[in-house]
C-alpha positions in Angstrom: 26.5 18.4 11.2 24.2 15.7 9.7 23.0 14.6 13.2 22.4 18.2 14.2 20.4 18.7 11.1 18.4 15.6 11.9 17.8 16.9 15.4 16.6 20.3 14.0 14.2 18.6 11.8 12.9 16.3 14.6 12.3 19.4 16.7 10.5 21.1 13.9 8.2 18.1 13.4 7.4 17.9 17.0 7.2 21.6 17.9 4.8 22.4 15.1 2.4 19.4 15.6 -1.0 20.6 16.6 0.5 23.8 17.8 -2.8 25.5 17.1 -5.5 23.0 17.7 -8.2 23.0 15.1 -11.6 24.2 15.7 -14.4 21.6 15.7 -15.4 22.7 12.2 -11.8 22.4 10.9 -11.4 19.1 12.7 -14.5 17.7 11.0 -13.7 19.2 7.6 -10.2 17.6 7.5 -11.0 14.3 9.2 -11.4 12.1 6.2 -8.3 13.5 4.5 -6.2 13.1 7.7 -7.4 9.5 8.1 -6.4 8.6 4.6 -3.0 10.2 5.1 -2.6 8.1 8.3 -3.5 4.9 6.5 -1.0 5.8 3.8 1.7 6.4 6.4 1.0 2.9 7.6 1.3 1.4 4.2 -2.5 0.6 4.3 -3.8 2.9 1.6 -5.8 1.7 -0.2 -6.7 -0.9 2.4 -5.9 -4.5 1.5 -8.8 -6.7 0.5 -10.8 -8.1 3.3 -10.5 -11.8 2.4 -12.2 -14.6 4.3 -11.0 -14.8 7.9 -11.1 -18.6 8.1 -11.3 -18.1 11.9 -10.6 -21.4 13.8 -10.8 -22.3 17.5 -8.3 -25.0 18.2 -9.0 -25.6 21.8 -10.5 -24.1 25.1 -9.4 -23.9 28.7 -12.1 -23.9 31.3 -10.9 -22.0 34.4 -13.9 -21.6 36.7 -15.0 -18.1 36.3 -13.4 -17.6 32.8 -12.6 -19.5 29.6 -9.7 -19.2 27.2 -10.3 -19.9 23.6 -7.2 -20.7 21.4 -7.8 -19.4 17.9 -6.3 -18.2 14.7 -7.6 -16.3 11.7 -6.1 -15.1 8.4 -5.6 -11.3 8.0 -4.9 -11.9 4.3 -5.3 -15.3 2.6 -2.7 -17.7 4.0 -1.3 -15.3 6.6 -2.1 -16.6 10.1 -2.7 -14.5 13.2 -2.7 -16.5 16.4 -4.4 -15.3 19.6 -6.3 -16.2 22.8 -9.7 -15.1 23.8 -10.5 -14.6 27.5 -14.2 -14.4 28.3 -16.5 -15.0 31.3 -17.6 -18.6 31.8 -21.2 -17.5 31.8 -22.5 -14.8 29.4 -26.1 -13.6 29.3 -25.8 -10.8 26.8 -23.3 -9.3 24.3 -20.3 -7.9 26.2 -17.8 -5.1 25.4 -14.6 -6.4 23.8 -11.0 -5.3 24.5 -8.2 -6.1 21.9 -5.0 -6.5 23.8 -1.9 -6.0 21.7 1.5 -7.3 23.0 4.8 -5.8 23.1 8.1 -7.5 22.0 8.6 -10.4 24.4 7.2 -13.9 24.1 3.7 -12.7 22.9 0.5 -13.8 24.5 2.1 -16.4 26.8 4.2 -13.7 28.6 3.0 -13.3 32.1 1.8 -9.7 31.9 0.1 -10.4 28.5 -1.8 -13.3 30.2 -2.7 -11.4 33.3 -4.2 -8.2 31.7 -6.6 -9.9 29.3 -7.4 -12.4 31.9 -8.6 -9.6 34.2 -10.9 -8.4 31.4 -12.3 -12.0 30.9 -13.0 -12.2 34.6 -14.7 -8.8 34.8 -17.4 -8.9 32.1 -15.3 -8.4 28.9 -14.4 -10.5 25.9 -10.6 -9.9 25.5 -8.6 -11.0 22.5 -4.8 -11.0 22.8 -2.7 -11.4 19.7 0.8 -12.4 19.0 2.8 -9.7 17.2 4.6 -10.8 14.0 7.8 -12.7 14.6 6.9 -13.4 18.3 5.1 -16.2 20.0 3.4 -18.3 17.3 3.2 -15.5 14.7 5.6 -15.9 11.8 7.0 -13.0 9.9 9.6 -10.4 10.5 9.6 -6.9 12.0 13.3 -6.0 12.4 13.9 -4.8 8.9 15.9 -1.6 9.1 16.6 -2.3 12.8 18.9 -5.3 12.2 18.6 -6.7 8.7 19.4 -3.9 6.3 16.0 -4.0 4.8 16.1 -0.4 3.6 13.8 -1.5 0.8 11.0 -1.3 3.4 11.3 2.5 3.1 11.1 2.3 -0.7 8.1 0.0 -0.4 6.4 2.4 1.9 6.2 -0.5 4.3 6.3 -0.5 8.1 5.5 -3.6 10.3 3.2 -1.2 12.1 0.9 -1.5 9.1 0.9 -5.2 9.3 0.2 -5.1 13.1 -2.7 -2.6 12.6 -4.1 -4.6 9.7 -4.0 -7.8 11.8 -5.8 -5.8 14.6 -8.4 -4.5 12.2 -9.2 -8.1 11.1 -9.3 -9.1 14.7 -12.2 -6.5 15.1 -13.8 -8.0 12.0 -13.6 -11.4 13.7 -15.0 -10.1 17.0 -17.9 -8.5 15.2 -19.0 -12.0 14.1 -19.3 -13.3 17.7 -22.7 -13.4 19.3 -21.1 -12.7 22.8 -19.6 -9.4 21.6 -21.2 -5.9 21.4 -19.5 -4.5 18.3 -20.4 -1.0 19.4 -18.2 -1.2 22.5 -14.7 -2.1 21.2 -11.6 -1.0 23.1 -7.9 -1.4 22.6 -4.8 -1.3 24.9 -1.3 -2.7 25.2 2.1 -2.2 26.6 5.3 -1.1 24.9 5.0 -2.1 21.2 1.4 -2.9 22.0 1.0 0.6 23.3 2.2 2.0 19.9 -0.3 -0.3 18.1 -3.0 1.0 20.4 -2.3 4.5 19.2 -2.0 3.4 15.6 -5.2 1.3 15.6 -7.2 4.0 17.4 -6.3 6.5 14.7 -6.9 4.1 11.9 -10.3 2.5 12.9 -13.2 4.4 14.3 -14.8 1.3 15.5 -12.5 1.4 18.5 -14.4 3.4 21.1 -11.8 3.5 23.9 -8.0 3.6 23.5 -5.3 3.1 26.3 -1.6 3.1 25.1 0.8 2.1 27.8 4.5 3.1 28.0 4.8 3.9 24.4 4.2 7.7 24.2 6.6 10.4 23.1 7.5 12.8 20.3 9.6 12.8 17.2 11.9 15.3 18.9 12.6 13.0 21.8 13.0 9.9 19.7 15.6 11.6 17.4 17.5 13.9 19.7 17.8 11.3 22.6 18.6 8.7 20.0 15.8 6.6 21.5 15.2 5.4 18.0 18.2 3.1 18.5 16.2 1.2 21.1 13.2 0.5 19.0 12.3 -1.8 16.1 10.6 -0.8 12.9 7.0 -1.2 14.0 7.3 1.8 16.4 7.4 4.2 13.5 5.2 5.1 10.6 6.4 6.2 7.1 6.2 9.9 7.9 5.4 11.4 4.5 3.4 14.2 6.1 5.7 14.9 9.0 3.3 14.0 11.8 3.9 13.7 15.4 2.0 12.1 18.3 -0.5 15.0 18.6 -1.5 14.5 15.0 -2.3 10.8 15.7 -4.1 11.7 18.9 -6.2 14.2 16.9 -7.5 11.4 14.8 -8.4 9.4 18.0 -10.5 12.4 19.3 -13.1 12.8 20.6 -13.1 9.1 21.7 -11.9 8.4 25.2 -8.1 8.3 25.3 -6.1 7.4 28.5 -2.3 7.6 28.2 -0.5 5.5 30.8 3.3 6.1 31.3 6.2 5.5 33.7 8.3 8.6 34.6 11.4 6.3 34.8 10.9 4.9 31.3 14.2 5.3 29.6 12.8 5.2 26.1 9.9 7.5 26.6 10.7 10.5 28.7 8.2 12.6 30.7 9.0 15.9 28.9 7.9 14.2 25.7 4.7 12.3 26.7 3.5 15.2 28.8 3.8 17.7 26.0 2.2 15.3 23.5 -0.8 14.6 25.8 -1.1 18.4 26.5 -1.4 19.2 22.8 -3.9 16.4 22.3 -5.9 17.6 25.2 -6.3 21.0 23.6 -7.9 19.2 20.6 -10.3 17.5 22.9 -11.2 20.8 24.6 -12.1 22.3 21.2 -14.3 19.4 20.6 -16.1 19.9 23.8 -15.0 16.7 25.7 -11.8 17.6 27.7 -12.4 14.9 30.2 -12.1 12.2 27.4 -8.3 12.7 27.3 -6.3 12.0 30.3 -2.8 11.1 31.4 -2.0 8.7 34.2 1.7 8.3 35.2 3.6 6.5 38.0 7.2 6.7 39.2 8.3 3.5 37.5 10.3 2.2 34.6 8.9 0.7 31.3 6.1 -1.5 32.5 2.9 -1.9 34.5 2.3 -0.8 38.1 -0.8 -1.4 40.2 -1.6 2.3 40.0 -1.4 2.2 36.2 -3.5 -1.0 35.8 -6.3 0.1 38.1 -6.6 3.4 36.3 -6.7 1.5 32.9 -9.4 -1.0 34.1 -11.4 1.9 35.6 -11.2 3.8 32.3 -12.6 0.8 30.3 -15.3 0.3 33.0 -16.3 4.0 32.7 -16.4 4.3 28.9 -17.4 0.7 27.8 -19.7 -0.2 30.7 -20.8 3.2 31.9 -19.6 2.4 35.4 -18.7 5.2 37.8 -17.1 3.0 40.4 -13.2 2.9 40.5 -11.7 -0.5 40.1 -10.1 -1.8 43.4 -9.0 -5.3 42.4 -5.9 -5.9 40.4 -4.7 -8.9 38.3 -4.3 -12.3 39.9 -0.9 -14.1 40.4 -1.9 -17.2 38.5 0.3 -18.1 35.5 -1.0 -20.4 32.9 1.7 -22.7 31.6 2.9 -21.5 28.3 2.1 -24.7 26.4 -1.5 -24.6 27.4 -2.0 -21.3 25.5 -0.4 -22.4 22.2 -2.8 -22.2 19.3 -0.9 -24.5 16.9 0.3 -26.9 19.6 4.0 -26.5 18.7 3.7 -27.0 15.0 3.4 -23.9 13.1 1.6 -23.7 9.7 3.8 -24.4 6.7 4.0 -21.8 4.0 2.5 -19.2 6.2 2.3 -16.1 4.0 2.9 -13.9 7.1 6.6 -14.7 6.5 6.5 -12.4 3.5 3.8 -10.0 4.5 6.1 -7.1 3.7 6.0 -8.2 0.0 2.2 -8.5 0.1 1.3 -5.3 1.8 4.3 -3.5 0.3 3.8 -4.9 -3.2 5.5 -2.6 -5.8 3.4 -1.0 -8.4 3.0 -2.8 -11.8 5.1 -1.6 -14.7 3.1 0.9 -16.8 2.1 0.4 -20.4 3.9 2.3 -23.1 1.7 2.8 -26.2 2.4 6.1 -27.8 3.8 9.5 -27.2 0.6 11.2 -26.1 -0.2 8.3 -23.6 3.3 8.5 -22.2 3.4 12.2 -21.9 0.3 12.0 -19.7 1.8 9.2 -17.7 5.0 11.2 -17.2 3.0 14.2 -16.0 0.9 12.2 -13.6 3.7 10.0 -12.2 6.2 12.8 -11.7 3.4 14.7 -9.9 2.9 11.7 -7.7 6.6 11.5 -7.0 6.7 15.1 -6.0 3.6 14.8 -3.8 4.8 11.7 -1.9 8.5 10.5 -2.2 9.9 13.9 -2.8 7.4 16.1 -1.1 10.1 17.8 1.1 12.0 19.0 -2.0 11.1 22.5 -3.1 10.2 23.2 -6.8 12.9 25.9 -6.7 16.5 25.3 -5.5 18.2 28.4 -4.3 21.5 27.4 -2.7 23.1 30.1 -0.5 26.7 30.4 -1.6 29.1 30.9 1.3 32.4 31.1 -0.6 34.1 30.4 -3.9 37.8 29.7 -4.3 40.4 28.5 -6.8 41.8 25.2 -5.7 44.7 24.8 -8.1 44.9 22.7 -11.2 44.5 18.9 -12.0 44.0 18.2 -15.7 42.2 21.6 -15.7 41.5 24.5 -13.3 39.7 23.4 -10.1 37.2 25.5 -8.4 35.2 25.0 -5.2 32.0 26.5 -4.1 30.6 26.1 -0.6 26.9 26.5 -0.3 24.0 25.9 2.1 21.1 23.7 1.0 17.7 25.2 2.0 17.4 23.0 5.1 20.7 24.3 6.4 23.3 21.6 5.6 26.5 22.9 4.1 27.8 21.2 1.0 30.6 21.6 -1.5 30.6 21.7 -5.3 34.0 20.8 -6.8 34.2 21.9 -10.4 37.1 21.2 -12.9 37.1 23.2 -16.2 39.2 22.2 -19.2 42.5 23.8 -20.0 42.4 26.3 -22.9 38.6 26.9 -22.4 37.4 29.6 -24.7 33.7 29.4 -23.8 31.2 27.8 -21.6 31.4 24.0 -21.5 29.1 21.1 -21.1 29.7 19.6 -17.6 29.1 16.1 -16.2 28.0 16.3 -12.6 27.8 13.6 -10.0 27.2 13.2 -6.2 30.0 12.0 -4.1 29.3 8.4 -3.1 32.3 7.3 -1.0 32.5 9.1 2.3 36.3 8.7 2.4 36.7 10.0 -1.2 38.7 13.1 -1.8 38.2 15.2 -4.9 41.5 16.9 -4.6 43.2 13.5 -4.1 41.6 12.1 -7.2 39.0 9.9 -5.5 37.0 7.3 -7.3 33.9 9.6 -7.4 35.8 12.0 -9.8 34.7 11.2 -13.4 37.6 11.4 -16.0 35.8 13.0 -18.9 37.2 13.7 -22.3 38.8 16.9 -23.5 36.8 20.1 -23.8 34.4 19.1 -21.1 33.8 20.2 -17.5 33.3 17.8 -14.5 32.0 18.4 -11.1 31.3 16.4 -7.9 28.8 17.5 -5.3 29.8 16.6 -1.8 26.2 15.7 -0.6 25.5 15.3 3.0 27.1 12.4 4.9 30.1 12.5 2.4 33.2 14.6 2.2 33.3 17.2 5.1 30.1 15.9 6.5 30.8 12.2 6.6 29.6 10.2 9.6 30.6 6.9 11.2 28.8 3.6 10.7 26.9 3.7 14.0 25.6 7.2 13.5 24.9 6.4 9.9 22.4 3.7 11.1 20.8 6.2 13.4 20.5 8.9 10.7 19.1 6.6 8.0 16.4 5.2 10.3 15.7 8.7 11.8 15.2 10.2 8.3 12.0 8.0 8.0 10.7 9.6 11.2 11.1 13.2 9.9 9.6 12.3 6.4 12.5 11.6 4.1 15.5 9.3 3.6 19.1 10.0 3.5 19.4 9.3 -0.3 16.4 11.7 -0.8 18.3 14.5 1.1 21.4 13.7 -0.9 19.4 14.0 -4.1 18.2 17.3 -2.7 21.8 18.5 -2.2 22.7 17.3 -5.7 19.8 19.3 -7.1 21.0 22.5 -5.3 24.5 21.9 -6.7 23.2 21.5 -10.2 21.3 24.8 -9.8 24.5 26.5 -8.5 26.6 25.3 -11.4 24.1 26.4 -14.0 24.4 30.0 -12.7 28.1 30.0 -13.6 29.1 31.6 -16.9 31.7 28.9 -17.4 29.0 26.1 -17.5 27.0 25.6 -20.7 24.7 22.8 -19.6 24.9 19.9 -17.0 24.4 16.1 -17.4 23.9 13.9 -14.4 26.2 11.1 -13.8 26.1 8.4 -11.2 28.1 5.3 -10.5 26.6 2.4 -8.3 24.9 4.1 -5.3 24.9 7.6 -6.8 23.3 6.4 -10.1 20.0 6.4 -8.2 20.6 10.0 -7.1 21.4 11.0 -10.6 18.2 9.4 -12.0 15.9 11.2 -9.6 17.7 14.5 -9.8 17.2 14.4 -13.5 13.5 13.5 -13.2 13.0 16.4 -10.8 15.1 18.8 -12.8 14.1 19.1 -16.4 17.2 21.2 -17.2 19.5 18.2 -16.8 20.3 17.4 -20.4 21.4 13.8 -20.2 21.6 10.9 -17.6 24.9 8.9 -17.6 24.9 5.7 -15.5 27.6 3.4 -14.6 26.7 0.1 -12.8 23.3 1.4 -11.6 21.2 -0.6 -9.1 18.4 -2.4 -10.9 15.6 -2.4 -8.3 14.5 -0.7 -5.1 13.3 -4.1 -3.8 17.1 -4.7 -3.2 17.9 -3.5 0.4 21.3 -2.2 -0.8 19.7 0.2 -3.3 19.3 3.7 -2.1 15.9 4.0 -0.4 13.3 6.6 -1.2 10.0 6.8 0.8 7.2 4.9 -1.0 8.9 5.1 -4.4 7.9 1.5 -5.2 4.3 2.3 -4.8 4.8 4.5 -7.9 7.4 2.7 -9.8 10.8 0.9 -9.8 14.1 2.3 -11.1 13.8 1.2 -14.8 10.3 2.6 -15.1 11.1 5.8 -13.3 14.2 6.3 -15.4 11.9 6.3 -18.5 10.2 9.4 -17.1 13.2 11.4 -18.4 12.0 10.7 -21.9 13.0 12.0 -24.5 16.3 13.1 -22.9 19.3 10.9 -23.7 20.4 8.0 -21.4 23.9 6.7 -21.6 25.2 3.5 -19.8 28.8 3.1 -19.2 30.4 -0.4 -19.5 27.1 -2.3 -20.0 23.4 -1.8 -19.6 22.0 -4.0 -16.8 19.2 -6.3 -17.9 16.5 -4.6 -15.9 17.0 -1.5 -18.0 16.0 -3.4 -21.2 12.5 -2.2 -20.1 13.7 1.4 -20.4 15.3 0.9 -23.7 12.2 -0.8 -25.1 10.0 2.1 -23.8 12.2 4.5 -25.7 12.0 2.2 -28.8 8.2 2.1 -28.7 8.2 5.8 -28.5 10.4 6.1 -31.6 13.6 7.3 -29.7 15.5 4.1 -29.2 18.7 5.7 -30.4 18.8 8.0 -27.4 19.6 5.0 -25.2 23.2 4.1 -25.7 26.2 2.2 -24.2 29.8 3.5 -24.1 32.8 1.6 -22.9 34.2 4.0 -20.3 33.3 7.4 -19.0 36.3 8.9 -20.7 34.6 8.3 -23.9 31.5 10.4 -22.9 30.5 13.3 -25.1 27.1 15.0 -24.9 24.6 13.0 -26.9 
C-alpha cells in the first residue's frame, strides 16, 4: 500500500507539471519567484557568499593545436574544486566557453570526459571540465541517503546537487575573469550525473546561454514507479518542497537554447518519460515564441554517447554560441591522455579540504533563537510555525478530515479496546487503536502515540502501547509503514528516498497520519482531550504533531532524539533551516512538556526557554509512563 501511494504521488507530480504552459506574461511575472524556489530546492537560497576563488593553474600541457591547463579554485573558502581547461593553442579574440560536467566515474580523466572537452578546445572554445565531489581529485561525499544513512541531509535541506551547482556557478565566476573568454557566450553540457547538473545549472544561472543535458532526462513518475531511484545517488534529485518535475526545471531554462540528448535503450531514463518531459517544455518555448530553441535528439543506444548524439551536440553549440549554420561533421579523436598527466594536485590532495564537509557548510542549521520575553517569543512562534507550514510541512492541510471506514469493538485488555479504520487525505488507510478505562463514567483524557515498531501489535501488547495510570485513555495510531502497512527493509529504503522526490519525508507523512488520528479521536464522545506521546523515533512525530495541532494539550516524551543532525533521527525536509528539535519543541509554549525517565541534555535549552518566559514548572520529569497524569 505504501509503495502504491508513493507511485500515485509520483504520477501526480509528473502529470500536472506544466500541464498548461504559462503565457509569456505569466512566465515573466513568475520567473523571479520560480528561480528562488529552485535555488531553495537545491539548498542554495540564500546563495552562499562568493568568497575569493584563489584560482591556481598548477601546470599546462601543450598538444599542438590545443592546450590543457590544470587548475583548481575554491568554491567556498578552503573547499577545492579541481578541473582542466581545454583551449586552442592560438587565441586571437575572446571565445565562447563550455562548462563540461562529469558523471560518476573517474571524473575528468575518464576517456569520454577527456574527449568531449578536448573537441571543444580544438574547435574554438574554452572548455572547463570539473571533477564531481567524491570523484577524481575532488574530495567530499555524495552518497548520503544512497548508501550511508545520511537522512539528516533531508532535514538539512541539503542535496549534493546544490554543491555541484554552486561549484559550477563559481566556475562561471572564474571563466568570467579570463581574457580569452567571452562571458556572454557560456554553455553547459555533461553526461549522466553531469547531464543532471546541466539541467540544474541552466535553471539556476541565467549566465548560461546554451544547455545540453545528455542521458539524464526523465520524470518523477518514471523515477518512482520504475524504481529507477534505486540506481541513482543523491545528486540526481533536488529537495522537492514545491513538487516540481523536469518540465518545471525546463521552464526556467526557457527561452535559452536547450537540446536534450538521450539513448532509447537507457535503462534508467526511459523514452516514455524523456519524450513527455521535452514535449511539455517545448510547449513553454512555443508560448515564448522560440519553439526551435527546444529540441530532442535521441539514438538507439544505452546510457552514453554515440557519434549521432555528439555531432548533434557540437552542432547545437556552434549554432547558438558561434552563430554557425554548418552542421558538424568531425567527431572526437581517439587520443587518450594518460591519467597522471591531467592531475591537478599531482597525486597529493589538499589536507583539511573543507569540501569533505561541504554538507555541513551549505546545509548549516539555523542558529538557536533568542528568548527574551513573552511578546517576543509569541512573535517568534507565529513566524516560525508559519515557516514550518510553508516549507517542511507544506503538504499537510490545515484541516484534518479523516474518512472513517469502520469502527469495531476489539475486546478488553485492562479496559475496553476499540479500533477505527480511516483514510488519511492522501488515500493511505490507517488504524487508531483506543483503550478506555474500566468503569468510565465520563469522557477521559487520552494519551496518543504513533506506532513506531513495524512488527508491533497493539492487541498483542506491543512496546508501542503506553501503560497509563487508572482513569485515563490510551491510543496508538498505526501510521503508514507500520502495522498493517509495514514494508520490508529494501522497499523502506526506496520509499524513504522517494519521498524527497515527491516533496515530503516518510516521518512527515507519519506525522500527517498521527494528526488525522488525533482529529478522529477528538470527535469521539468518550475522549475528553488528547496529549501526544512519543518514545524514541515517535517522539519526533509527537513534537511536530503538537506544534501543528494547537488542540494537543500536552507533549510527553520518552528517550527523544536530540538533534536532526543525527542521521538516525526522523527526517523532515529542510527543518534544520528553521530550527532543531529542542528549539522547535519550545514552539509548543505554554503547553506542558513531560519527559519520561530523564530529560536529555539537549532539552535543557527548552527548559531554560520556558523558565525565561516564567513557565519553568511546565517542563517536568516523571520516572515512568505509568505515573503520567495530565499536567
